[in-house]
PyMOL Python script that loads the backbone (N, CA, C, O; Angstrom):
from pymol import cmd

cmd.read_pdbstr("""\
ATOM      1  N   MET A   1     101.299 273.946  63.526  1.00  0.00           N
ATOM      2  CA  MET A   1     101.083 274.667  64.747  1.00  0.00           C
ATOM      3  C   MET A   1     100.801 276.068  63.795  1.00  0.00           C
ATOM      4  O   MET A   1     101.245 276.285  62.668  1.00  0.00           O
ATOM      5  N   SER A   2      99.685 277.168  64.840  1.00  0.00           N
ATOM      6  CA  SER A   2      98.771 277.941  64.452  1.00  0.00           C
ATOM      7  C   SER A   2      99.307 279.051  65.306  1.00  0.00           C
ATOM      8  O   SER A   2     100.076 278.791  66.231  1.00  0.00           O
ATOM      9  N   ALA A   3      98.882 280.450  64.997  1.00  0.00           N
ATOM     10  CA  ALA A   3      99.076 281.716  65.670  1.00  0.00           C
ATOM     11  C   ALA A   3      98.269 282.287  65.633  1.00  0.00           C
ATOM     12  O   ALA A   3      97.444 282.169  64.727  1.00  0.00           O
ATOM     13  N   GLU A   4      98.152 283.187  66.640  1.00  0.00           N
ATOM     14  CA  GLU A   4      97.261 284.707  66.594  1.00  0.00           C
ATOM     15  C   GLU A   4      97.625 285.791  66.794  1.00  0.00           C
ATOM     16  O   GLU A   4      98.251 286.157  67.789  1.00  0.00           O
ATOM     17  N   TYR A   5      97.153 286.718  65.518  1.00  0.00           N
ATOM     18  CA  TYR A   5      97.536 287.919  66.184  1.00  0.00           C
ATOM     19  C   TYR A   5      96.190 288.875  65.780  1.00  0.00           C
ATOM     20  O   TYR A   5      95.403 288.621  64.868  1.00  0.00           O
ATOM     21  N   LYS A   6      96.155 289.595  66.348  1.00  0.00           N
ATOM     22  CA  LYS A   6      95.342 291.011  66.053  1.00  0.00           C
ATOM     23  C   LYS A   6      95.763 292.157  64.651  1.00  0.00           C
ATOM     24  O   LYS A   6      96.915 292.104  64.222  1.00  0.00           O
ATOM     25  N   ALA A   7      95.309 292.608  64.362  1.00  0.00           N
ATOM     26  CA  ALA A   7      94.986 293.782  63.383  1.00  0.00           C
ATOM     27  C   ALA A   7      93.994 294.586  63.327  1.00  0.00           C
ATOM     28  O   ALA A   7      92.882 294.407  63.824  1.00  0.00           O
ATOM     29  N   LYS A   8      94.494 295.805  62.514  1.00  0.00           N
ATOM     30  CA  LYS A   8      93.291 296.612  63.301  1.00  0.00           C
ATOM     31  C   LYS A   8      92.732 296.937  61.357  1.00  0.00           C
ATOM     32  O   LYS A   8      93.269 296.428  60.373  1.00  0.00           O
ATOM     33  N   VAL A   9      91.878 297.638  61.358  1.00  0.00           N
ATOM     34  CA  VAL A   9      90.661 298.117  60.689  1.00  0.00           C
ATOM     35  C   VAL A   9      91.036 299.317  60.259  1.00  0.00           C
ATOM     36  O   VAL A   9      91.015 300.139  61.176  1.00  0.00           O
ATOM     37  N   PHE A  10      91.528 299.952  58.754  1.00  0.00           N
ATOM     38  CA  PHE A  10      91.402 301.493  58.902  1.00  0.00           C
ATOM     39  C   PHE A  10      91.073 301.665  57.682  1.00  0.00           C
ATOM     40  O   PHE A  10      91.246 300.806  56.817  1.00  0.00           O
ATOM     41  N   LYS A  11      90.287 303.410  57.372  1.00  0.00           N
ATOM     42  CA  LYS A  11      89.952 304.257  56.652  1.00  0.00           C
ATOM     43  C   LYS A  11      91.423 303.807  55.260  1.00  0.00           C
ATOM     44  O   LYS A  11      92.617 303.763  55.559  1.00  0.00           O
ATOM     45  N   SER A  12      91.066 303.636  54.346  1.00  0.00           N
ATOM     46  CA  SER A  12      92.061 304.151  53.165  1.00  0.00           C
ATOM     47  C   SER A  12      91.957 304.568  51.403  1.00  0.00           C
ATOM     48  O   SER A  12      92.311 303.841  50.474  1.00  0.00           O
ATOM     49  N   GLY A  13      91.247 306.231  51.291  1.00  0.00           N
ATOM     50  CA  GLY A  13      90.390 306.231  50.587  1.00  0.00           C
ATOM     51  C   GLY A  13      88.594 305.996  50.645  1.00  0.00           C
ATOM     52  O   GLY A  13      87.992 306.832  51.319  1.00  0.00           O
ATOM     53  N   ASN A  14      88.094 305.338  50.237  1.00  0.00           N
ATOM     54  CA  ASN A  14      86.694 305.296  50.027  1.00  0.00           C
ATOM     55  C   ASN A  14      86.531 303.799  50.334  1.00  0.00           C
ATOM     56  O   ASN A  14      85.553 303.144  49.973  1.00  0.00           O
ATOM     57  N   SER A  15      87.868 303.175  51.229  1.00  0.00           N
ATOM     58  CA  SER A  15      87.497 301.442  51.139  1.00  0.00           C
ATOM     59  C   SER A  15      88.212 301.484  52.764  1.00  0.00           C
ATOM     60  O   SER A  15      88.748 302.430  53.343  1.00  0.00           O
ATOM     61  N   LEU A  16      87.932 299.760  53.317  1.00  0.00           N
ATOM     62  CA  LEU A  16      88.487 299.927  54.318  1.00  0.00           C
ATOM     63  C   LEU A  16      89.601 298.609  54.103  1.00  0.00           C
ATOM     64  O   LEU A  16      89.374 297.661  53.351  1.00  0.00           O
ATOM     65  N   ALA A  17      91.124 298.807  55.117  1.00  0.00           N
ATOM     66  CA  ALA A  17      92.126 298.368  54.562  1.00  0.00           C
ATOM     67  C   ALA A  17      92.790 297.525  56.183  1.00  0.00           C
ATOM     68  O   ALA A  17      92.855 298.225  57.193  1.00  0.00           O
ATOM     69  N   LEU A  18      93.158 296.279  56.237  1.00  0.00           N
ATOM     70  CA  LEU A  18      93.426 295.736  57.375  1.00  0.00           C
ATOM     71  C   LEU A  18      95.368 295.878  57.425  1.00  0.00           C
ATOM     72  O   LEU A  18      96.239 295.801  56.559  1.00  0.00           O
ATOM     73  N   ARG A  19      95.375 296.107  58.868  1.00  0.00           N
ATOM     74  CA  ARG A  19      96.784 296.646  59.074  1.00  0.00           C
ATOM     75  C   ARG A  19      97.602 295.271  59.551  1.00  0.00           C
ATOM     76  O   ARG A  19      97.079 294.774  60.549  1.00  0.00           O
ATOM     77  N   LEU A  20      98.458 294.740  59.192  1.00  0.00           N
ATOM     78  CA  LEU A  20      98.584 293.079  58.906  1.00  0.00           C
ATOM     79  C   LEU A  20     100.055 292.999  60.135  1.00  0.00           C
ATOM     80  O   LEU A  20     100.622 294.059  59.872  1.00  0.00           O
ATOM     81  N   PRO A  21     100.637 292.524  60.920  1.00  0.00           N
ATOM     82  CA  PRO A  21     101.369 292.315  61.565  1.00  0.00           C
ATOM     83  C   PRO A  21     102.724 292.182  61.117  1.00  0.00           C
ATOM     84  O   PRO A  21     102.949 290.997  60.866  1.00  0.00           O
ATOM     85  N   LYS A  22     103.859 293.022  60.886  1.00  0.00           N
ATOM     86  CA  LYS A  22     104.692 292.380  60.371  1.00  0.00           C
ATOM     87  C   LYS A  22     105.612 291.158  60.393  1.00  0.00           C
ATOM     88  O   LYS A  22     106.527 290.970  59.592  1.00  0.00           O
ATOM     89  N   ALA A  23     105.240 290.283  61.480  1.00  0.00           N
ATOM     90  CA  ALA A  23     105.625 289.171  61.998  1.00  0.00           C
ATOM     91  C   ALA A  23     104.548 287.844  60.785  1.00  0.00           C
ATOM     92  O   ALA A  23     104.711 286.626  60.715  1.00  0.00           O
ATOM     93  N   LEU A  24     103.860 288.432  60.268  1.00  0.00           N
ATOM     94  CA  LEU A  24     103.497 287.062  59.306  1.00  0.00           C
ATOM     95  C   LEU A  24     104.119 287.036  57.851  1.00  0.00           C
ATOM     96  O   LEU A  24     103.857 286.320  56.885  1.00  0.00           O
ATOM     97  N   GLY A  25     105.283 288.340  58.071  1.00  0.00           N
ATOM     98  CA  GLY A  25     105.861 287.683  56.781  1.00  0.00           C
ATOM     99  C   GLY A  25     105.887 288.601  55.261  1.00  0.00           C
ATOM    100  O   GLY A  25     106.666 288.635  54.309  1.00  0.00           O
ATOM    101  N   LEU A  26     105.030 289.067  55.491  1.00  0.00           N
ATOM    102  CA  LEU A  26     104.396 289.515  54.195  1.00  0.00           C
ATOM    103  C   LEU A  26     104.860 290.230  53.031  1.00  0.00           C
ATOM    104  O   LEU A  26     104.471 291.236  53.626  1.00  0.00           O
ATOM    105  N   LYS A  27     105.305 290.670  51.974  1.00  0.00           N
ATOM    106  CA  LYS A  27     105.572 291.378  51.518  1.00  0.00           C
ATOM    107  C   LYS A  27     104.575 292.436  50.933  1.00  0.00           C
ATOM    108  O   LYS A  27     103.524 292.130  50.369  1.00  0.00           O
ATOM    109  N   GLU A  28     105.082 293.881  51.157  1.00  0.00           N
ATOM    110  CA  GLU A  28     104.015 294.212  50.606  1.00  0.00           C
ATOM    111  C   GLU A  28     103.857 294.933  48.692  1.00  0.00           C
ATOM    112  O   GLU A  28     104.666 295.587  48.035  1.00  0.00           O
ATOM    113  N   GLY A  29     102.460 294.420  48.344  1.00  0.00           N
ATOM    114  CA  GLY A  29     101.926 294.299  47.190  1.00  0.00           C
ATOM    115  C   GLY A  29     101.713 292.798  46.983  1.00  0.00           C
ATOM    116  O   GLY A  29     101.624 292.249  45.885  1.00  0.00           O
ATOM    117  N   ALA A  30     101.621 292.043  48.509  1.00  0.00           N
ATOM    118  CA  ALA A  30     101.203 290.506  47.656  1.00  0.00           C
ATOM    119  C   ALA A  30      99.864 291.133  47.545  1.00  0.00           C
ATOM    120  O   ALA A  30      99.270 292.157  47.882  1.00  0.00           O
ATOM    121  N   GLU A  31      99.670 289.972  46.880  1.00  0.00           N
ATOM    122  CA  GLU A  31      97.470 289.688  46.387  1.00  0.00           C
ATOM    123  C   GLU A  31      97.370 288.649  47.430  1.00  0.00           C
ATOM    124  O   GLU A  31      98.288 288.020  47.955  1.00  0.00           O
ATOM    125  N   MET A  32      96.040 288.571  47.650  1.00  0.00           N
ATOM    126  CA  MET A  32      95.599 288.421  48.822  1.00  0.00           C
ATOM    127  C   MET A  32      94.085 287.612  47.940  1.00  0.00           C
ATOM    128  O   MET A  32      93.744 287.965  46.811  1.00  0.00           O
ATOM    129  N   THR A  33      93.430 286.627  48.663  1.00  0.00           N
ATOM    130  CA  THR A  33      92.415 286.325  48.693  1.00  0.00           C
ATOM    131  C   THR A  33      91.836 286.440  49.843  1.00  0.00           C
ATOM    132  O   THR A  33      92.588 286.126  50.765  1.00  0.00           O
ATOM    133  N   LEU A  34      90.563 286.838  50.232  1.00  0.00           N
ATOM    134  CA  LEU A  34      89.952 287.009  51.397  1.00  0.00           C
ATOM    135  C   LEU A  34      88.804 286.284  51.041  1.00  0.00           C
ATOM    136  O   LEU A  34      88.384 286.071  49.904  1.00  0.00           O
ATOM    137  N   ARG A  35      88.219 285.835  52.382  1.00  0.00           N
ATOM    138  CA  ARG A  35      86.743 284.728  52.433  1.00  0.00           C
ATOM    139  C   ARG A  35      86.512 285.020  53.111  1.00  0.00           C
ATOM    140  O   ARG A  35      87.191 285.294  54.100  1.00  0.00           O
ATOM    141  N   GLU A  36      85.060 285.150  52.884  1.00  0.00           N
ATOM    142  CA  GLU A  36      83.788 285.375  54.278  1.00  0.00           C
ATOM    143  C   GLU A  36      82.894 284.335  54.320  1.00  0.00           C
ATOM    144  O   GLU A  36      82.503 283.844  53.262  1.00  0.00           O
ATOM    145  N   GLU A  37      82.520 283.934  55.355  1.00  0.00           N
ATOM    146  CA  GLU A  37      81.950 282.477  55.769  1.00  0.00           C
ATOM    147  C   GLU A  37      81.032 282.559  57.169  1.00  0.00           C
ATOM    148  O   GLU A  37      81.533 282.380  58.280  1.00  0.00           O
ATOM    149  N   GLN A  38      80.155 282.744  57.036  1.00  0.00           N
ATOM    150  CA  GLN A  38      79.105 283.054  58.800  1.00  0.00           C
ATOM    151  C   GLN A  38      79.856 284.213  59.109  1.00  0.00           C
ATOM    152  O   GLN A  38      80.231 284.037  60.269  1.00  0.00           O
ATOM    153  N   GLY A  39      80.204 285.107  58.777  1.00  0.00           N
ATOM    154  CA  GLY A  39      80.456 286.264  59.594  1.00  0.00           C
ATOM    155  C   GLY A  39      82.096 285.784  59.859  1.00  0.00           C
ATOM    156  O   GLY A  39      82.744 286.638  60.464  1.00  0.00           O
ATOM    157  N   LYS A  40      82.547 285.038  59.636  1.00  0.00           N
ATOM    158  CA  LYS A  40      84.088 284.903  59.798  1.00  0.00           C
ATOM    159  C   LYS A  40      85.172 285.141  58.273  1.00  0.00           C
ATOM    160  O   LYS A  40      85.037 285.126  57.050  1.00  0.00           O
ATOM    161  N   TYR A  41      86.011 285.303  59.060  1.00  0.00           N
ATOM    162  CA  TYR A  41      86.826 285.942  57.894  1.00  0.00           C
ATOM    163  C   TYR A  41      88.529 285.202  57.698  1.00  0.00           C
ATOM    164  O   TYR A  41      89.232 285.078  58.700  1.00  0.00           O
ATOM    165  N   SER A  42      89.020 284.773  56.359  1.00  0.00           N
ATOM    166  CA  SER A  42      90.138 283.777  56.437  1.00  0.00           C
ATOM    167  C   SER A  42      90.829 284.925  54.898  1.00  0.00           C
ATOM    168  O   SER A  42      90.292 285.759  54.169  1.00  0.00           O
ATOM    169  N   PHE A  43      91.818 284.526  54.975  1.00  0.00           N
ATOM    170  CA  PHE A  43      92.883 285.235  54.196  1.00  0.00           C
ATOM    171  C   PHE A  43      94.298 284.455  53.767  1.00  0.00           C
ATOM    172  O   PHE A  43      95.280 284.375  54.504  1.00  0.00           O
ATOM    173  N   GLU A  44      94.210 283.971  52.604  1.00  0.00           N
ATOM    174  CA  GLU A  44      95.588 283.076  51.755  1.00  0.00           C
ATOM    175  C   GLU A  44      96.051 284.126  50.756  1.00  0.00           C
ATOM    176  O   GLU A  44      95.487 285.153  50.379  1.00  0.00           O
ATOM    177  N   PRO A  45      97.046 283.679  50.476  1.00  0.00           N
ATOM    178  CA  PRO A  45      98.084 283.995  48.929  1.00  0.00           C
ATOM    179  C   PRO A  45      97.562 283.694  47.695  1.00  0.00           C
ATOM    180  O   PRO A  45      97.581 282.513  47.349  1.00  0.00           O
ATOM    181  N   ALA A  46      96.964 284.770  46.746  1.00  0.00           N
ATOM    182  CA  ALA A  46      96.451 284.722  46.048  1.00  0.00           C
ATOM    183  C   ALA A  46      96.906 283.887  44.616  1.00  0.00           C
ATOM    184  O   ALA A  46      97.737 284.565  44.012  1.00  0.00           O
ATOM    185  N   HIS A  47      96.654 282.864  44.051  1.00  0.00           N
ATOM    186  CA  HIS A  47      96.875 281.731  43.050  1.00  0.00           C
ATOM    187  C   HIS A  47      97.426 282.755  41.982  1.00  0.00           C
ATOM    188  O   HIS A  47      96.370 283.180  41.513  1.00  0.00           O
ATOM    189  N   SER A  48      98.375 283.365  41.360  1.00  0.00           N
ATOM    190  CA  SER A  48      98.680 283.935  40.216  1.00  0.00           C
ATOM    191  C   SER A  48      98.697 283.081  38.925  1.00  0.00           C
ATOM    192  O   SER A  48      99.274 281.995  38.989  1.00  0.00           O
ATOM    193  N   GLU A  49      98.086 283.483  37.680  1.00  0.00           N
ATOM    194  CA  GLU A  49      98.888 282.641  36.787  1.00  0.00           C
ATOM    195  C   GLU A  49     100.388 283.126  36.296  1.00  0.00           C
ATOM    196  O   GLU A  49     100.810 284.283  36.299  1.00  0.00           O
ATOM    197  N   ARG A  50     100.974 282.114  35.938  1.00  0.00           N
ATOM    198  CA  ARG A  50     102.358 282.149  36.038  1.00  0.00           C
ATOM    199  C   ARG A  50     102.660 283.258  34.414  1.00  0.00           C
ATOM    200  O   ARG A  50     102.042 283.033  33.374  1.00  0.00           O
ATOM    201  N   LYS A  51     103.454 284.123  34.517  1.00  0.00           N
ATOM    202  CA  LYS A  51     103.752 285.115  33.849  1.00  0.00           C
ATOM    203  C   LYS A  51     105.091 284.319  32.745  1.00  0.00           C
ATOM    204  O   LYS A  51     105.868 283.423  33.076  1.00  0.00           O
ATOM    205  N   ILE A  52     105.002 284.927  31.580  1.00  0.00           N
ATOM    206  CA  ILE A  52     106.010 284.140  30.945  1.00  0.00           C
ATOM    207  C   ILE A  52     107.534 285.449  30.921  1.00  0.00           C
ATOM    208  O   ILE A  52     107.634 286.675  30.878  1.00  0.00           O
ATOM    209  N   ASP A  53     108.411 284.352  30.973  1.00  0.00           N
ATOM    210  CA  ASP A  53     109.617 285.774  30.995  1.00  0.00           C
ATOM    211  C   ASP A  53     110.162 285.385  29.885  1.00  0.00           C
ATOM    212  O   ASP A  53     111.087 284.575  29.954  1.00  0.00           O
ATOM    213  N   VAL A  54     109.774 285.807  28.773  1.00  0.00           N
ATOM    214  CA  VAL A  54     110.795 286.378  27.352  1.00  0.00           C
ATOM    215  C   VAL A  54     111.984 286.941  27.381  1.00  0.00           C
ATOM    216  O   VAL A  54     112.196 287.688  26.425  1.00  0.00           O
ATOM    217  N   SER A  55     112.809 286.841  28.130  1.00  0.00           N
ATOM    218  CA  SER A  55     113.972 287.881  28.177  1.00  0.00           C
ATOM    219  C   SER A  55     115.067 286.696  27.813  1.00  0.00           C
ATOM    220  O   SER A  55     116.160 287.182  27.524  1.00  0.00           O
ATOM    221  N   LYS A  56     115.028 285.428  27.767  1.00  0.00           N
ATOM    222  CA  LYS A  56     115.689 284.529  26.961  1.00  0.00           C
ATOM    223  C   LYS A  56     115.507 283.845  26.034  1.00  0.00           C
ATOM    224  O   LYS A  56     115.984 282.744  25.759  1.00  0.00           O
ATOM    225  N   PHE A  57     114.417 284.816  25.222  1.00  0.00           N
ATOM    226  CA  PHE A  57     114.001 283.956  23.879  1.00  0.00           C
ATOM    227  C   PHE A  57     114.409 284.134  22.485  1.00  0.00           C
ATOM    228  O   PHE A  57     114.139 283.558  21.430  1.00  0.00           O
ATOM    229  N   ALA A  58     115.312 285.342  22.904  1.00  0.00           N
ATOM    230  CA  ALA A  58     116.202 285.556  21.389  1.00  0.00           C
ATOM    231  C   ALA A  58     117.315 284.502  21.375  1.00  0.00           C
ATOM    232  O   ALA A  58     117.855 284.309  20.285  1.00  0.00           O
ATOM    233  N   GLY A  59     117.586 284.043  22.058  1.00  0.00           N
ATOM    234  CA  GLY A  59     118.982 282.463  22.639  1.00  0.00           C
ATOM    235  C   GLY A  59     118.641 281.633  21.972  1.00  0.00           C
ATOM    236  O   GLY A  59     119.426 280.964  21.300  1.00  0.00           O
ATOM    237  N   LYS A  60     116.612 281.359  21.998  1.00  0.00           N
ATOM    238  CA  LYS A  60     116.632 280.425  21.367  1.00  0.00           C
ATOM    239  C   LYS A  60     116.475 279.949  19.570  1.00  0.00           C
ATOM    240  O   LYS A  60     116.441 278.848  19.020  1.00  0.00           O
ATOM    241  N   ALA A  61     116.404 281.384  19.041  1.00  0.00           N
ATOM    242  CA  ALA A  61     116.453 281.980  17.774  1.00  0.00           C
ATOM    243  C   ALA A  61     117.662 282.498  17.158  1.00  0.00           C
ATOM    244  O   ALA A  61     117.661 283.506  16.453  1.00  0.00           O
ATOM    245  N   PRO A  62     118.842 281.708  17.464  1.00  0.00           N
ATOM    246  CA  PRO A  62     119.967 282.619  17.013  1.00  0.00           C
ATOM    247  C   PRO A  62     120.241 283.299  15.892  1.00  0.00           C
ATOM    248  O   PRO A  62     120.963 284.274  15.680  1.00  0.00           O
ATOM    249  N   TRP A  63     119.184 282.282  14.830  1.00  0.00           N
ATOM    250  CA  TRP A  63     119.134 283.357  13.372  1.00  0.00           C
ATOM    251  C   TRP A  63     118.315 284.151  13.688  1.00  0.00           C
ATOM    252  O   TRP A  63     117.839 284.441  12.591  1.00  0.00           O
ATOM    253  N   LEU A  64     117.741 284.782  14.479  1.00  0.00           N
ATOM    254  CA  LEU A  64     116.982 285.857  14.016  1.00  0.00           C
ATOM    255  C   LEU A  64     117.966 287.368  14.656  1.00  0.00           C
ATOM    256  O   LEU A  64     118.549 287.364  15.740  1.00  0.00           O
ATOM    257  N   GLU A  65     117.948 288.288  13.903  1.00  0.00           N
ATOM    258  CA  GLU A  65     118.839 288.917  14.485  1.00  0.00           C
ATOM    259  C   GLU A  65     118.283 290.502  13.792  1.00  0.00           C
ATOM    260  O   GLU A  65     117.832 290.366  12.655  1.00  0.00           O
ATOM    261  N   PRO A  66     118.269 291.567  14.190  1.00  0.00           N
ATOM    262  CA  PRO A  66     117.642 293.077  14.422  1.00  0.00           C
ATOM    263  C   PRO A  66     118.089 293.190  12.727  1.00  0.00           C
ATOM    264  O   PRO A  66     119.024 292.736  12.067  1.00  0.00           O
ATOM    265  N   LEU A  67     116.669 294.205  12.365  1.00  0.00           N
ATOM    266  CA  LEU A  67     116.922 294.681  11.185  1.00  0.00           C
ATOM    267  C   LEU A  67     118.047 295.193  11.180  1.00  0.00           C
ATOM    268  O   LEU A  67     118.488 295.505  12.286  1.00  0.00           O
ATOM    269  N   PRO A  68     119.090 295.520   9.709  1.00  0.00           N
ATOM    270  CA  PRO A  68     119.893 296.043   9.262  1.00  0.00           C
ATOM    271  C   PRO A  68     119.018 298.071   9.719  1.00  0.00           C
ATOM    272  O   PRO A  68     117.817 298.320   9.824  1.00  0.00           O
ATOM    273  N   ARG A  69     120.235 299.094   9.873  1.00  0.00           N
ATOM    274  CA  ARG A  69     119.951 299.973   9.640  1.00  0.00           C
ATOM    275  C   ARG A  69     119.275 300.307   8.481  1.00  0.00           C
ATOM    276  O   ARG A  69     118.056 300.479   8.504  1.00  0.00           O
ATOM    277  N   GLU A  70     120.024 300.435   7.322  1.00  0.00           N
ATOM    278  CA  GLU A  70     119.437 300.592   5.957  1.00  0.00           C
ATOM    279  C   GLU A  70     117.997 300.180   5.933  1.00  0.00           C
ATOM    280  O   GLU A  70     117.096 300.911   5.521  1.00  0.00           O
ATOM    281  N   ASP A  71     117.790 298.653   6.519  1.00  0.00           N
ATOM    282  CA  ASP A  71     116.948 298.617   6.201  1.00  0.00           C
ATOM    283  C   ASP A  71     115.251 298.713   6.812  1.00  0.00           C
ATOM    284  O   ASP A  71     114.202 298.126   6.546  1.00  0.00           O
ATOM    285  N   PHE A  72     115.596 299.600   7.589  1.00  0.00           N
ATOM    286  CA  PHE A  72     114.490 300.086   8.656  1.00  0.00           C
ATOM    287  C   PHE A  72     114.182 301.138   8.284  1.00  0.00           C
ATOM    288  O   PHE A  72     115.117 301.935   8.208  1.00  0.00           O
ATOM    289  N   ASP A  73     112.835 301.637   7.896  1.00  0.00           N
ATOM    290  CA  ASP A  73     111.873 302.841   7.434  1.00  0.00           C
ATOM    291  C   ASP A  73     111.352 303.997   8.817  1.00  0.00           C
ATOM    292  O   ASP A  73     110.173 303.997   9.172  1.00  0.00           O
ATOM    293  N   ASP A  74     111.739 304.345   9.069  1.00  0.00           N
ATOM    294  CA  ASP A  74     111.311 304.943  10.168  1.00  0.00           C
ATOM    295  C   ASP A  74     110.260 306.376   9.678  1.00  0.00           C
ATOM    296  O   ASP A  74     109.780 307.150  10.505  1.00  0.00           O
ATOM    297  N   SER A  75     110.095 306.469   8.460  1.00  0.00           N
ATOM    298  CA  SER A  75     109.405 307.266   7.864  1.00  0.00           C
ATOM    299  C   SER A  75     108.249 307.152   8.126  1.00  0.00           C
ATOM    300  O   SER A  75     107.532 308.085   8.488  1.00  0.00           O
ATOM    301  N   LEU A  76     107.763 305.544   7.928  1.00  0.00           N
ATOM    302  CA  LEU A  76     106.374 305.027   7.989  1.00  0.00           C
ATOM    303  C   LEU A  76     105.776 305.623   9.348  1.00  0.00           C
ATOM    304  O   LEU A  76     104.552 305.714   9.259  1.00  0.00           O
ATOM    305  N   ARG A  77     106.143 305.939  10.247  1.00  0.00           N
ATOM    306  CA  ARG A  77     105.728 305.536  11.874  1.00  0.00           C
ATOM    307  C   ARG A  77     105.142 306.989  11.867  1.00  0.00           C
ATOM    308  O   ARG A  77     105.678 307.672  10.995  1.00  0.00           O
ATOM    309  N   ASP A  78     104.139 307.688  12.635  1.00  0.00           N
ATOM    310  CA  ASP A  78     103.425 308.916  12.417  1.00  0.00           C
ATOM    311  C   ASP A  78     103.835 309.880  13.329  1.00  0.00           C
ATOM    312  O   ASP A  78     102.996 310.148  14.189  1.00  0.00           O
ATOM    313  N   TRP A  79     105.016 310.544  13.388  1.00  0.00           N
ATOM    314  CA  TRP A  79     105.891 311.264  13.971  1.00  0.00           C
ATOM    315  C   TRP A  79     105.030 312.256  15.252  1.00  0.00           C
ATOM    316  O   TRP A  79     105.094 312.459  16.464  1.00  0.00           O
ATOM    317  N   HIS A  80     104.027 312.779  13.762  1.00  0.00           N
ATOM    318  CA  HIS A  80     103.569 313.827  14.296  1.00  0.00           C
ATOM    319  C   HIS A  80     102.786 313.865  15.938  1.00  0.00           C
ATOM    320  O   HIS A  80     102.676 314.879  16.628  1.00  0.00           O
ATOM    321  N   LEU A  81     102.303 312.473  16.306  1.00  0.00           N
ATOM    322  CA  LEU A  81     101.423 311.974  16.986  1.00  0.00           C
ATOM    323  C   LEU A  81     102.351 312.639  18.352  1.00  0.00           C
ATOM    324  O   LEU A  81     101.935 313.112  19.409  1.00  0.00           O
ATOM    325  N   LEU A  82     103.369 312.507  17.986  1.00  0.00           N
ATOM    326  CA  LEU A  82     104.389 312.479  19.280  1.00  0.00           C
ATOM    327  C   LEU A  82     105.448 313.815  18.938  1.00  0.00           C
ATOM    328  O   LEU A  82     106.665 313.981  19.027  1.00  0.00           O
ATOM    329  N   GLY A  83     104.292 314.654  18.501  1.00  0.00           N
ATOM    330  CA  GLY A  83     104.571 316.304  18.543  1.00  0.00           C
ATOM    331  C   GLY A  83     106.509 316.457  17.980  1.00  0.00           C
ATOM    332  O   GLY A  83     107.272 317.127  18.675  1.00  0.00           O
ATOM    333  N   ARG A  84     107.000 315.764  16.739  1.00  0.00           N
ATOM    334  CA  ARG A  84     108.203 315.978  16.920  1.00  0.00           C
ATOM    335  C   ARG A  84     108.128 315.443  15.208  1.00  0.00           C
ATOM    336  O   ARG A  84     107.176 314.804  14.759  1.00  0.00           O
ATOM    337  N   ASP A  85     109.254 315.829  14.456  1.00  0.00           N
ATOM    338  CA  ASP A  85     109.121 315.252  12.837  1.00  0.00           C
ATOM    339  C   ASP A  85     110.000 314.448  13.055  1.00  0.00           C
ATOM    340  O   ASP A  85     110.572 314.417  14.145  1.00  0.00           O
ATOM    341  N   ALA A  86     110.348 313.468  11.868  1.00  0.00           N
ATOM    342  CA  ALA A  86     111.130 312.259  12.095  1.00  0.00           C
ATOM    343  C   ALA A  86     112.220 312.133  12.462  1.00  0.00           C
ATOM    344  O   ALA A  86     112.594 311.212  13.188  1.00  0.00           O
ATOM    345  N   SER A  87     112.997 313.125  11.981  1.00  0.00           N
ATOM    346  CA  SER A  87     114.439 313.747  12.653  1.00  0.00           C
ATOM    347  C   SER A  87     114.853 313.305  13.902  1.00  0.00           C
ATOM    348  O   SER A  87     116.023 313.044  14.181  1.00  0.00           O
ATOM    349  N   GLY A  88     113.546 313.182  14.946  1.00  0.00           N
ATOM    350  CA  GLY A  88     113.409 312.802  16.409  1.00  0.00           C
ATOM    351  C   GLY A  88     113.705 314.554  17.034  1.00  0.00           C
ATOM    352  O   GLY A  88     114.094 314.836  18.167  1.00  0.00           O
ATOM    353  N   ALA A  89     113.455 315.320  16.158  1.00  0.00           N
ATOM    354  CA  ALA A  89     113.635 316.777  17.091  1.00  0.00           C
ATOM    355  C   ALA A  89     112.826 317.373  17.912  1.00  0.00           C
ATOM    356  O   ALA A  89     113.170 318.414  18.471  1.00  0.00           O
TER     357      ALA A  89
END
""", "prot")
cmd.dss("prot")
cmd.show_as("cartoon", "prot")
cmd.util.cbc("prot")
cmd.orient("prot")
């Protein structure tokens, strides 16, 4: 079943934008693919590559542990680039 909606083109900065009706159920920030064919336009959700969720990787390698504080040498960092000394001041 298809439905027909009216939308309005408006200026947004140096571009034009299309204000879509809320009834379409789109979320703000959703990326869309727009096609033009012989003066007719169609759009659909853009196919995005799957992003890797690394939040659970640590559980996959329980033998990995953070370095003990005494083994971590932060004096090798370029603290002057951050405008502070090695003490964090």
